C-alpha positions, 0 to 999 in steps of 0.5 A: 571069815569063811564059815566051819564046814565038814563032819569029823569023827574023833575020840575024847580022852579020859580027861575030856580032851578032844582034837579040833580037825586041822580044817576047823582050826584054819578057818579060825579068825586071829581075832579068836585068839585060840579061844572058844565059848562052849555051851549047850546046843540044840537036839543034845549037842553042844556048840563051840563058838570062836571067841570073836563069834561068841562076842557077836552072839552076845552082843545080838542077844543084848540087842535083840532080846528083851530082858523084861519078857520072862521067855528071853530071860529064860533062854539067856540063863539056859544058854548062859549058865552052861557057857565056858571059855575054852582054849586050844592046848598046844596039841590043838585040843579043847576040853569038854566040861564034864557037866556038858559031856554028861548033858550031850552024852558025849563020852569017848567019841564025839562027831564035830560038825562045821555049822557056819560061824559055830562048830557043833559037837554030838555024841555018836549015838544022839547024832545017829538018832537025829539023823534017823529022825529025817530019814525019809526028808530029802536034802532036795525038799528041805532045801526047797523049804528053807531056800525056796524063798532066798 
């Protein structure tokens, strides 16, 4: 599967529905069956995993996390208690659950970011604030730190 990529600005309707960009939809595998799991992400974002990618992520958590350790149990609870399955409707929209909209600050607008195996959903305000936090960091410096040893 090719990874999700790109940045898209979309509106959210009064019912919490957002249309997924066609480039995002084209990257879905048939195994996802137009279904996703949405849950809390990092830095006030939400993450949207195609169902097949979420299944792999759950397997990874099952094999790599130790439920005898308190911090691992806490992480599992925190991610799983917010996780909900959503499906594309006939207009290629997903419904963002109200609780997750409140947590993420998403209201009438959303920034959609392709992030390899998952999709991030951000409120424009939190996304702007996140980017401002790293305004003095260059792309080259981050690439050297992260990819320098690869």
